[in-house]
N, C-alpha and C positions, 0 to 999 in steps of 0.2 A: 504494500500500500504506500502511495506517495502522498504526503501531507505537506501543504505549503506553509511556510513561516507566516505569511500574511494572514492566515486564518486566525492566528492568536492575537492579532490586533484588536479583535472583538472583546478580549479580556483585559484591555489596557487599564481600565479603571479599577478592575479587581486586583490586577497585579500591583498597581501603585498602592492601593489600600493595604494589601498584605505586606508589602515591603515597608510601608510607613509604620505599621503596627509592630513589625519585627524590629525595625531599627530603633524604635523608641524605648525598647527594653534591651539593654546591652547584652545581658547574658554572659557577663564576665565571670570566669571561674575564680576561686579563691587564690590560686597561684598568680593571678593577674589582679589581685586586690579587689575582687568583685564578690557579689553575693550569690553567685551561681546562676543556673539556667532555669530554675523552677518557674518563676513568674513568666518568663518568655515561653516556656513549654505550655503554660495554661492558655496563652494567647494563640499559640500554634494549634492547639486542639480546637479552639473556637473556629479558627480559619478552616481547618479540615472539615468540620461538621457543616459549616456554611457552604462549602463546595460539594457537599453530598457524600463525603468520605466518612463513614460512621463506624467501621470495624476497627476500633482503636484499642491498643493495649499499652500499658505502661510497665517499664522495668526500671525501678528506681534504685540507684546504687547509694548505700549509706555514706554520708560524709558529714561529720559533726562540725566541720569548719564553716558550713554555710547555714544561714538562718533556718531554712526549711529542712535541714539535716539529710537531704537526699540530692543526688544529681540525676535528673530525669532522662530517660531514654524512651522515645515514643515509637511505636510500631503501628502502621496502618496497612490493612490488607484488603485486596480486591480479588474476587475469585475469577479463575480462568478455566478454559476447557480441560487443560492438563493439570490436575491438582497435585501431581507428584513433583512438579518443578515450579520454582518461583523466580521471577525476574525481580531482583532487589535493586533499588536505587537508594544509596545511603548518603545523607547529608549531615552536617553538624550544625548545632544551634548556638554554640558559643562563638564568640568573636575575640579579637585582640583589643587591647586598649587603644584609644584614639591617638595616643602619642602627643607630639608637640601641637598644641591647639592653635598656635599662631600660624601654622602652615595650612590650616583648613580655611576655606572661604565661606564655610557655613558651619552650623552646629553639627558635629559628627553624628549625634544621636537624634537628629530631627531631619527627616527625609527632605531633600531638596530636589525638585523636579525641573529639569531643563527640557528643551525641545526634543532632544534625541536620547536623553539619558536621565538616570536618577543618581543621586550622590548621597552617601552616608556610610558610616562604619558597618561593615558586614554585607552590603548589598551584593558584592561579588563573592566574598569569602565568609560564609558559604550560603548566603540566601539564594544565590543563583541556583544551587542544587535543590533547595527547598521549592523555589518557584517553578522550575522546569518539571520537577516530579509531580507537583500538585496540578499544574495546568496541562501537563501531558495526560495525566489520568482524567482530568476534567473533560478533555476531548472525547475519551472513550465513553464516559458517563453521558455526556450530552448527545453523542451520536449513537448511543445504545449498542456499542461494540463490545463483544465479549473477547477478552484477550486469549491468546493461544495457551498461556500458562498463568498461574497465579501472579499477582503483582504485590510486591511488598515495598512499602516506603518506610525507611528507617531514619529517624532523626535523633542523633546522639549528642551527648554532652562531652566536654573535656577533650575535644580533638586538638585544641591549640596547646594543650599542656600535657600531652602524653597518652590520653585515651584510657587511663586506668579506670576511670569512672564512667566511661562511655563504651566504645566498641569492645574493648578488652573484657569489660564486665559482661556484656551481652554474650560474647563467644564462650565464656566460661560458666555462665549462670542461666542461660536461656537456650532452649532447644529450638532454634529458629532456622539455622542455615545448613544446607546440604551441599555435598561436593558436586552434585549435578545442577545446582542452582546457577543462575547468571547474576553476576554482581557488577554493578556500575557505580563508581564513586565520582561524582562531578566536582572534584576539588582541585583540579589542575587543568591546564590547557593552553591555548594560544589564540591570538587575535585572528589568525587565519582559519581556525577551527579544523586544522588538519591533524593535530597531534594526539595520538592515543597512547597513554602511558602504560607500559606493561612491566616496567622494572624500576627499582629504586636503588640508590647507593646505601651503604651502611652509614649510620650516624653515630658520631662520638662528640658529645658536648662535655667540655672539661672546665672546671673551676680551679684556678691556680691561686693559692694564698702564699704570698712571699712575706716572711717575717724576718725583720732585721732588728735595729735598735733606734728608737726615736731620740733625737737630740736637736739642739739649736742649729739652724742652718749655717751660722757663722763659724761653728766648731764641728765640721763634719767628721773629724777624726775621733770624736767622742761617741759616735753612733755608727750604724750600718744602714745605708740608704736602701730600703726595700724597693722603692720605686725605680731606682737606677738598675738594680738587679733584675727586677721584673721587666723593665724595658729591654734590657739585653736579651732576656729569655725570649721575649716576643720576636725580636729580630732573628735570633738563632732558629726559632721554630719555623721561620719562613723556608728553611732548607728542607722541610717536609716535602715541598713540591719537587725538589731534586731527588730525594730519596725514594719517592713513590710516584714515578713519572708516567706510568702507563696511561694510554688513552683508549677509549672504547666509543666509537662513533654512534652507538645506540643511544648514549646519554648526552644530555645537554646541561652543562658543558661536558666534553668528553673525558676530562681528567678529574682526579680527586681534588678536593679543595680543602684548604686548611687556613682559616681566617680568625684573627683576634676580633672580638666583638664587644661585649659589655665590659665596662670598667667601673668599679665601685669607687666612691669617694674615699680619700684617705684623710690627711690632716686638713683642718679648716683654715689655716693661715699660711702665708707664703714663707715665713721665716722659720719653719719647722721641717726638719727632715723626717719623712714618714718611717715609722717602724713596721708598718704593715701595708701591703699593697695587694689588691685582689683584681684579677681580670679573668676573662673567659675566652675559650676557643670553640668555634663551631667547625667540626670536621665532617665532610661528606666523602666517603671513601668507596672506590670501586670494589665490587665483590671479589676481585682477584686478590686483594690484600687482606691479610689477617690483622684484626684490630690489636692483637697481642704484639705483632711486629711494629705497628704504629706506636703503641704505648712504650715499647722498648726503646725506640728511637727518641721519643720525647723524654723518657727518663734519663737517657744518656746525656741529653743536652741540659736537663735540669741539674744533674750531678756536676757538670762543668761550671754552671753558674754558682752553685752552692760552694764549690771549692774556691772559686775566684773571689766571691764576696763575703763568704762566711754567713750566709743567710740560711734559713730553713724554708723549704718549699713543700707545701702539701698540694697534691693533685686529687681533686674530688670529682669523679664522673657525675654529671647531671642527667645525662641520657645516653644509653648505649643500645643501639639497634643494629643487629647483624642482618644484612640484607638477605631476604629469602630468595628462593629461585624465582626467576621471572615468570609471568604468566605466558603460556605458550602462544605464539603469534597466531596459530591456527585454531585457537579456542573459539567456542561458539559466541561468547560475548564480544570478542574482538571482531569476528566476522560480521556480526549484526551491527556493530558501531560503524564499521567501514561502509556497509551498505547504506546505512542511514545518512552518513556524511555525504556520500555520493548523490543520494536522492535529494536531500534537502539543500545542501550547499553547492552542489554541482562541482565538487572539487575532489582531488585525489588525497585520501588520508595516508598517514604514515605512522608506524609504530615507533616508540622511542622510550628512553629511560630518563629519569630526572634525578637531580641531586637532593631536592627537597623530600621530606618524608610525608607520606599520607597514611591514612588508616588502611589503605589497601594492603600494606605489609602484613597486617594482622590476618587478613583472609588468606594471603599466600602461604603463611606458616601453617594454616589449617588445611592446605591443599585445595582451597576453593578458588577457581579461576576468577580473576577480577581485572577490570580495566578502569582506568581513570581518564575522564574526558569531560571537557566543557569548552564552549567557544566563549572566550573572555578577553578582556583587555590587559590582563596580568597586572592589576593594580592592588592586589591583596596586600594588606598591612600598610598601605601607603596613605598619606593625607589625601583628602578628596577622593577616596575610594568611590568608584562608580561602575555602572553597568549600563549598556545601551539597550533601548527597547528592541533594536534589531537582534541583538544577541539573546535577549530573553525569549523572543519569539522563535528564533532558530533552534535554540536548545529545547524548547518545549515541543517543537515540531519533531525533532529527532527522538525525543522520549516517546511521543505518541506513535511515531512510525515503528519503533521497536516493540512497544507494548501491543500494538494492533497486528503486528506481523505474525 
């Protein structure tokens, strides 16, 4: 079945309303200094029911850090002709913080509508997944089409901070997913709408705490400058690129990446030498390499800095994800996505791997074929995050095409 993107313009007001309501409730997890996703999940359930999607279940993961004491995971189901198989579309309801507010042209948690797009935190990451799954299914409901297999829409918490309270909880505590199911995660993509992600790199997030001795900046000999030692360590670790240089053109970028990112504040005044300095590294590593080998190289460089400066360095892993085997390129979900892209966008798709981590890795570890795809502008986590109406309509058409096929 071929379904035109233009059909979904009839839902424009409904899409704007849904996005506006979702944007207004941030859904920030406690690791991002938020109150969790519960209030947002209540609004999502209202939207589901308004669209005629009523078979809804909740799988709440306990978390005493949030006011409601749970992190919600919502499952909506729609019956198909083949009840032994389910097409799942999984989106996440949490978002990242707004970041530097001065870089936004509008309130990040108040939807702004422009002629060709909407702006607000979460509209792309990952409300686009929510919208396309809702309105793709809405097409089937309105046109009285019975899908070839069951449809499952999953809306999970905690994707932005590890998925312990989201998909990981569902996979280990709910009997939902089967190895013969089709799983689509609309949480990555490209502006051209050609890229189907079937593989991810390993992830290694590290916290480095360098401890020296604080003293007056005019008498450096009386202390040990933790910041200076940390700065040299950061420069030394740039040699990770030379030590692990392999490239694989399946991935974008094709090489492993090793980047210093977050830096915590140390002393509050200029004329004090810091006795402690804390920084972080984000490493995305091709599956060819062992994380033990990477850590061994890092430790070797740490030892050299310790010997040179007389500091103590603690390395604390913040996230460690060993890349699972890629989804086979000839799997059914990949084939269906290729066909939908060709029908709706009239363009040739390609399979690829990414450096970023998505929840797809959890499915791959369970042996469930999964593909990650959406047509987006790649502005996730950015100020003035936006999504065009064209892309919302196109993604919804591809969902409907696969659901009805």
